[in-house]
C-alpha positions in Angstrom: -0.7 17.1 18.1 -3.0 14.5 19.7 -3.5 11.0 18.3 -7.0 11.8 17.2 -6.0 15.0 15.4 -2.9 13.5 13.9 -5.0 10.5 12.7 -7.5 12.9 11.1 -4.8 14.9 9.3 -3.0 11.8 8.0 -6.3 10.1 7.2 -7.7 13.1 5.2 -4.5 13.4 3.2 -4.3 9.7 2.6 -7.9 9.6 1.5 -7.5 12.4 -1.0 -4.2 10.9 -2.3 -5.7 7.5 -2.6 -8.8 8.8 -4.4 -6.7 10.8 -6.8 -4.5 7.8 -7.2 -7.5 5.8 -8.0 -8.4 8.3 -10.7 -4.8 8.1 -12.0 -5.0 4.4 -12.4 -8.5 4.5 -14.0 -7.0 6.8 -16.6 -4.0 4.5 -17.0 -6.3 1.5 -17.4 -8.3 3.3 -20.0 -5.1 4.2 -21.9 -3.4 0.8 -21.9 -6.1 -1.7 -20.9 -6.0 -4.4 -18.1 -7.2 -7.9 -19.1 -5.2 -9.5 -21.9 -3.3 -6.2 -22.6 0.5 -6.8 -22.9 1.3 -3.1 -23.0 -0.4 -2.6 -19.6 1.6 -5.5 -18.2 4.8 -4.1 -19.6 4.2 -0.7 -18.0 3.1 -2.3 -14.8 6.4 -4.3 -14.5 8.6 -1.3 -15.3 6.7 0.9 -12.8 7.0 -1.8 -10.2 10.8 -1.9 -10.3 11.4 1.4 -8.5 8.5 0.9 -6.1 10.0 -2.4 -4.9 13.1 -0.6 -3.8 10.9 2.1 -2.2 9.2 -0.7 -0.2 12.5 -1.7 1.2 13.3 1.9 2.2 9.9 3.0 3.5 8.2 -0.1 4.9 11.4 -1.5 6.3 14.3 0.6 7.3 12.6 4.0 7.8 9.3 3.2 9.4 10.6 0.4 11.5 14.1 1.6 12.5 14.7 5.3 11.9 11.6 6.7 13.6 12.6 5.4 17.1 16.2 6.6 16.5 15.0 10.1 15.6 12.7 10.3 18.6 15.6 9.3 20.8 17.9 11.9 19.2 15.3 14.5 19.9 16.5 14.5 23.5 19.9 15.7 22.5 21.0 19.3 23.2 20.5 20.3 19.5 17.1 18.6 19.2 18.5 16.0 16.9 19.7 18.3 14.1 23.2 16.7 14.0 21.8 13.2 13.8 19.3 14.1 11.1 22.0 15.9 9.1 24.2 12.8 9.1 21.2 10.6 8.3 20.1 12.7 5.4 23.5 12.9 3.9 24.1 9.2 4.2 20.6 8.5 2.8 21.0 10.7 -0.3 24.4 9.2 -1.1 23.1 5.7 -0.7 20.0 6.4 -2.8 22.1 8.0 -5.7 24.4 5.0 -5.8 21.5 2.5 -5.7 19.7 4.4 -8.5 22.8 4.3 -10.8 23.3 0.6 -10.2 19.6 -0.1 -10.8 19.6 1.7 -14.1 22.7 -0.1 -15.2 21.1 -3.4 -14.3 17.8 -2.6 -16.0 18.1 -5.5 -18.6 18.7 -8.0 -15.9 15.8 -6.7 -13.7 13.4 -6.9 -16.7 14.4 -10.5 -17.4 13.8 -11.4 -13.8 10.4 -9.9 -13.6 9.1 -10.1 -17.2 10.8 -13.0 -19.0 7.4 -14.8 -19.5 6.1 -11.9 -21.6 6.4 -12.1 -25.4 9.5 -10.7 -27.1 7.7 -7.4 -27.9 6.5 -7.2 -24.3 10.0 -7.7 -22.9 11.4 -5.0 -25.2 8.7 -2.5 -24.2 9.2 -3.3 -20.5 12.9 -2.4 -20.9 12.1 0.8 -22.7 9.7 1.8 -19.9 12.2 0.7 -17.2 14.9 3.2 -18.4 12.4 6.0 -17.8 11.0 4.7 -14.5 14.1 3.5 -12.6 15.4 7.0 -11.8 12.3 7.3 -9.6 14.3 5.3 -7.0 16.2 8.4 -5.9 13.0 10.4 -5.4 11.0 7.6 -3.9 13.7 7.2 -1.3 14.0 10.9 -0.7 10.3 11.1 -0.2 10.3 8.3 2.3 13.3 9.7 4.1 12.0 13.2 4.4 8.5 12.0 5.2 9.5 9.7 8.1 11.7 12.5 9.6 8.7 14.8 9.5 6.5 12.1 11.1 9.0 11.5 13.8 8.9 15.2 14.6 5.1 15.0 14.8 4.6 16.8 11.5 2.2 14.2 10.1 0.3 15.9 7.3 2.8 16.5 4.4 3.8 12.9 4.0 0.2 11.9 3.5 -0.7 14.8 1.3 2.2 15.1 -1.1 1.3 12.1 -3.3 -1.6 14.1 -4.5 0.9 16.2 -6.5 2.2 13.0 -8.1 -1.3 11.9 -9.0 -2.3 15.2 -10.6 0.9 15.2 -12.7 0.3 11.6 -13.8 -3.4 12.1 -14.6 -2.6 15.1 -16.9 0.2 13.2 -18.6 -1.8 10.1 -19.2 -4.7 12.2 -20.6 -2.3 13.9 -23.0 -1.2 10.4 -24.1 -4.8 9.4 -24.8 -5.4 12.7 -26.7 -2.2 12.4 -28.8 -1.9 8.7 -29.4 -5.3 7.2 -28.5 -5.8 3.9 -26.6 -3.0 1.3 -27.0 -3.4 -2.3 -25.8 -0.6 -4.2 -27.7 3.1 -4.2 -27.0 3.8 -3.5 -30.7 3.7 -0.1 -32.5 5.3 1.9 -29.7 7.4 4.9 -30.8 10.1 6.5 -28.6 7.8 9.5 -28.2 5.0 7.3 -26.8 7.4 5.6 -24.4 8.9 8.9 -23.3 5.5 10.4 -22.6 4.2 7.5 -20.5 7.5 6.8 -18.6 8.5 10.5 -18.3 5.1 11.4 -16.9 5.3 8.7 -14.2 8.8 9.8 -13.2 8.0 13.6 -13.2 5.2 12.9 -10.7 7.5 11.1 -8.3 10.0 14.0 -8.5 7.3 16.5 -7.6 6.0 14.3 -4.8 9.4 14.2 -3.1 10.4 17.9 -3.6 7.1 19.3 -2.3 8.0 18.0 1.2 10.9 20.5 1.4 8.2 23.3 1.6 7.3 21.9 5.1 10.8 21.3 6.4 10.9 24.4 8.7 8.0 22.9 10.8 10.3 20.1 11.9 12.5 22.6 13.8 15.7 21.1 12.6 18.8 22.9 11.2 20.2 20.5 8.6 23.4 20.7 6.6 25.5 18.1 4.6 27.5 16.1 7.0 29.8 13.2 5.8 31.1 12.5 9.3 29.0 9.4 9.8 30.9 8.1 12.8 28.9 8.6 16.0 25.5 8.4 14.2 25.0 4.9 15.7 25.4 3.1 12.4 26.2 -0.1 14.2 23.0 0.0 16.2 20.9 1.1 13.2 22.7 -1.5 11.0 21.9 -4.3 13.5 18.2 -3.4 13.6 18.0 -2.6 9.9 19.8 -5.8 9.0 16.8 -8.0 10.0 14.4 -5.5 8.5 16.3 -5.4 5.2 16.3 -9.2 5.1 12.6 -9.2 5.9 11.7 -6.9 3.0 14.1 -8.7 0.6 12.4 -12.0 1.2 9.1 -10.3 0.5 10.4 -8.8 -2.7 11.8 -12.2 -3.8 8.3 -13.7 -3.2 6.8 -10.9 -5.2 9.3 -11.5 -8.0 8.2 -15.1 -8.3 4.6 -14.0 -8.4 5.2 -11.4 -11.1 7.3 -13.7 -13.2 4.8 -16.6 -13.1 1.7 -14.5 -13.7 3.3 -12.9 -16.8 2.6 -16.2 -18.6 -1.1 -15.1 -18.6 -0.4 -11.7 -20.1 -2.3 -12.2 -23.3 -4.8 -14.7 -22.0 -6.5 -13.0 -19.1 -5.8 -11.2 -15.8 -2.0 -10.8 -15.3 0.4 -8.3 -13.8 -1.6 -5.1 -14.5 -4.8 -6.7 -13.2 -3.1 -7.8 -10.0 -1.6 -4.4 -9.4 -4.9 -2.5 -9.9 -6.7 -5.0 -7.7 -4.0 -4.5 -5.1 -4.5 -0.7 -5.3 -8.2 -1.1 -4.7 -7.4 -3.4 -1.7 -5.0 -0.8 -0.4 -7.5 2.1 -0.6 -9.2 1.3 2.7 -6.1 -0.2 4.2 -4.1 3.0 3.6 -6.8 5.5 4.6 -7.7 3.7 7.8 -4.8 1.6 8.9 -2.0 4.0 8.0 -3.8 7.1 9.2 -4.4 5.6 12.6 -1.3 3.4 12.7 1.3 6.0 11.9 0.5 8.3 14.9 0.0 5.2 17.1 3.5 3.9 16.1 5.1 7.1 17.2 3.2 6.9 20.6 4.1 3.2 21.0 7.7 4.1 20.6 7.4 6.7 23.3 5.6 4.2 25.6 8.4 1.6 25.2 11.1 4.2 25.7 9.5 5.1 29.0 8.9 1.5 30.1 5.1 1.8 30.0 4.1 -1.8 29.0 0.5 -1.4 30.2 0.1 1.7 28.0 1.4 -0.4 25.0 -1.3 -3.0 25.7 -3.9 -0.3 25.9 -2.9 1.1 22.6 -2.8 -2.3 21.0 -6.4 -2.9 22.1 -7.8 0.5 21.1 -6.0 0.7 17.8 -7.2 -2.8 16.8 -10.8 -2.0 17.7 -10.8 1.4 15.9 -9.1 0.0 12.8 -11.5 -3.0 12.8 -14.7 -1.0 12.9 -13.7 0.8 9.7 -12.0 -2.1 7.9 -14.9 -4.5 8.3 -17.3 -1.9 7.0 -15.0 -1.2 4.0 -14.7 -5.0 3.4 -18.5 -5.4 3.3 -18.9 -2.4 0.9 -16.2 -3.6 -1.6 -17.5 -7.2 -1.6 -21.1 -6.0 -2.4 -19.8 -3.7 -5.1 -17.0 -5.8 -6.4 -18.2 -6.3 -9.9 -18.9 -2.6 -10.7 -15.7 -1.6 -9.0 -13.9 -4.1 -11.2 -15.7 -2.8 -14.3 -14.1 0.6 -13.7 -10.7 -0.8 -14.6 -11.8 -3.1 -17.4 -13.3 -2.9 -20.9 -16.3 -5.3 -20.6 -18.5 -7.0 -18.0 -16.8 -10.3 -18.5 -13.4 -8.8 -18.0 -14.8 -7.3 -14.8 -15.6 -10.8 -13.5 -12.0 -11.9 -14.1 -10.8 -8.8 -12.3 -13.3 -9.3 -9.5 -11.9 -12.8 -8.8 -8.4 -11.4 -8.3 -9.7 -8.6 -6.1 -11.9 -11.0 -4.0 -8.9 -13.2 -3.4 -6.9 -10.3 -2.0 -9.8 -9.2 0.2 -9.6 -12.4 2.2 -6.6 -10.8 3.9 -7.9 -7.3 4.4 -8.8 -7.6 8.1 -5.9 -10.0 9.1 -3.4 -7.7 7.4 -4.9 -4.7 9.2 -4.4 -6.3 12.6 -1.0 -7.5 11.7 0.1 -3.9 10.9 -0.4 -3.0 14.6 1.3 -6.2 15.8 4.4 -5.7 13.6 4.8 -2.0 14.5 4.7 -3.1 18.2 7.7 -5.3 17.6 9.5 -2.3 15.9 8.7 -0.1 18.9 10.6 -2.6 21.1 13.5 -2.4 18.6 12.9 -6.0 17.7 13.3 -6.5 13.9 14.4 -10.1 14.1 11.1 -11.6 15.1 9.1 -9.8 12.2 11.7 -11.3 9.8 11.0 -14.8 11.1 7.2 -14.7 10.7 7.6 -12.8 7.4 10.0 -15.5 6.1 7.3 -18.1 6.9 4.7 -16.0 5.0 6.9 -15.5 2.0 7.7 -19.2 1.8 4.0 -19.9 1.7 3.5 -17.3 -1.0 6.1 -18.9 -3.2 4.7 -22.4 -2.6 1.1 -21.3 -3.4 2.2 -19.3 -6.5 4.1 -22.3 -7.9 1.1 -24.5 -7.1 -1.3 -22.1 -8.9 1.0 -22.0 -11.9 1.2 -25.8 -12.2 -2.5 -26.6 -11.4 -4.7 -23.7 -12.7 -5.5 -22.6 -16.3 -4.0 -19.3 -17.4 -7.4 -17.5 -17.0 -7.4 -18.3 -13.2 -3.6 -18.0 -12.6 -3.8 -14.4 -11.2 -6.7 -15.4 -8.9 -4.8 -18.4 -7.6 -1.6 -16.5 -6.8 -3.6 -13.7 -5.1 -5.5 -16.2 -3.0 -2.3 -18.0 -2.0 -0.9 -14.7 -0.8 -4.0 -13.9 1.3 -4.0 -17.3 3.0 -0.3 -16.9 3.8 -1.1 -13.5 5.5 -3.6 -15.3 7.7 -1.0 -17.8 8.9 1.5 -14.9 9.3 -0.9 -13.1 11.7 -1.5 -16.1 13.9 2.3 -16.6 14.2 3.0 -13.0 14.9 0.4 -12.8 17.7 1.9 -15.9 19.3 5.4 -14.5 19.2 4.4 -11.1 20.5 2.6 -12.8 23.4 5.8 -14.7 24.2 7.7 -11.3 24.2 5.5 -9.1 26.4 3.1 -11.5 28.0 -0.6 -11.1 27.7 -1.7 -8.9 24.8 -5.0 -7.8 26.2 -6.7 -8.3 22.9 -9.7 -10.3 24.0 -12.0 -7.2 24.0 -10.8 -6.3 20.6 -11.5 -9.8 19.2 -15.1 -9.7 20.7 -15.5 -6.3 19.0 -14.3 -7.7 15.6 -16.8 -10.5 15.8 -19.5 -7.9 16.5 -18.4 -5.9 13.4 -18.5 -9.0 11.2 -22.0 -9.8 12.5 -23.1 -6.4 11.3 -21.2 -6.6 8.0 -22.9 -9.9 6.8 -26.4 -8.5 6.4 -25.0 -5.3 5.1 -23.1 -7.0 2.3 -26.1 -9.1 1.5 -28.3 -6.0 1.2 -25.6 -4.3 -1.0 -25.4 -7.4 -3.3 -29.2 -7.4 -3.7 -28.9 -3.7 -4.8 -26.3 -4.7 -7.4 -28.6 -7.3 -8.8 -31.5 -4.8 -8.9 -29.2 -2.5 -11.0 -28.9 -5.2 -13.6 -26.1 -7.4 -12.3 -23.1 -8.4 -14.5 -24.8 -7.9 -17.8 -27.0 -4.9 -16.9 -26.8 -1.2 -16.4 -24.3 -1.5 -13.5 -21.5 -2.6 -15.8 -22.6 -1.0 -19.1 -19.6 1.3 -19.1 -17.1 2.9 -16.8 -19.5 5.8 -16.0 -22.4 3.6 -14.9 -19.9 1.3 -13.0 -18.7 4.3 -10.9 -22.3 5.3 -10.1 -23.5 1.8 -9.3 -20.4 1.2 -7.1 -21.1 4.3 -5.2 -24.8 3.4 -4.8 -24.1 -0.2 -3.7 -21.2 0.6 -1.5 -23.0 3.5 0.1 -26.1 1.4 0.8 -24.0 -1.3 2.3 -22.3 1.1 4.7 -25.7 2.6 5.8 -26.9 -0.9 6.7 -23.6 -1.7 8.4 -23.9 1.5 10.6 -27.6 0.6 11.4 -26.6 -2.8 12.7 -23.7 -1.4 14.7 -26.2 0.9 16.3 -28.6 -2.0 16.9 -25.8 -3.9 18.6 -24.9 -0.8 20.6 -21.2 -1.1 19.6 -19.3 1.4 21.7 -16.7 1.8 18.8 -19.4 3.4 16.6 -19.3 6.7 18.5 -15.5 6.7 18.4 -15.6 6.0 14.6 -18.1 8.8 14.0 -16.0 11.1 16.0 -13.0 10.3 13.8 -15.1 11.0 10.7 -16.2 14.3 12.1 -12.5 15.3 12.5 -12.2 15.1 8.7 -14.9 17.7 8.2 -14.0 21.3 7.6 -13.7 23.4 10.7 -13.1 20.5 13.0 
């Protein structure tokens, strides 16, 4: 499958899964609230526990280390079946043990993350955690199976299977609203209410993982349980994964500090749930564009490195940065212009939407830098270098902790989430600058000057586009008008403002004769039926 076709398949699946995920979280926000809602913060913390372990497995060990190893094993006489059999067996055993330990440690985990909630909030978080923590096994299984399929150039299922999870969750949360109504407080929860919310979330993850088995035959691998792990290359994988594991651990420790501190604002304003929903909005364009293009590119980068084609690596660095950039800058302009109606979709009032918008805006500062860094970091992984990403991530996480503590000590509770989110974004900017410098030392010139010129051209087109979109928002009534009257009008106004912004952005790109415009339009056409 070509890079373009693979990107289209992954991108289409990611788009649909992110849109259904957005609907899932809109329903969840309607059920539990967002701003000043302790029940929402309790559920957010409990649901965050298994996903943090999933981040270690997926973003670190699998995507960064296992994919190159599977590609290398593909040259074996059996096509890599023996290696994958040992890998899967080891992975399932490790996941099962990790899940059991996590469930046993649930009270300790809840104290680490949610100790600043009220007593009722801590108790509700623990109740949710017992239902949510078994997701660890299936999050890990999903990541393991999905990355094996990706490494075998079966790109679609990994991106499309989260849709099943989202559908299950939407239906379960709607049943909760129908049976129990809306519930904002941490008091008054019955075992049945907890079981329905937590059980729904876990059932969705189980379905998401198991559906990948339907596509396993496409990988062309014959897998069986194999406990003979000697010869799998555990020493090499362990050496590479050791740095990756440490990198993700320091990221999780920084996130723990953020979550614990922002819990202080749970009943006063934006807190854990608001930060999570804002991050999900932030991740919508990032996932659709960066991951859809970056996942196939990472597989090809690994192939270039294995063949010693450094010039091809530089070419892919430049082209992926430019293609990602043309989409991401446009998305940034659209979200900034429609930031208040987008925020109103997740909140109960226009004023709550303003609080949410501050948090979302703080995250958006890092949207473009984080997108470029994705490519840089995956290039290090292609060279089997996990130590360097650990070093620049350690710097970033240190800055995250420092800025979070500064926000906690200096800002009022109503602005605490905003300050923590902004500190994280600024640390991402520093991280990108450091990562680019270290990659230049490793492989020489990066050849990114044309890409940087292109990014400047995109920003020049985005500024008048965002201004036009913001004017449209004001014409729709602004913060206190029709645009934020309720969730329905907020969805419509966000679509109108965002759509208008993108039209103006495309018009300015055409005016500037940006060569990336045709490439971007070609990528969009590949999403269309029959292409």
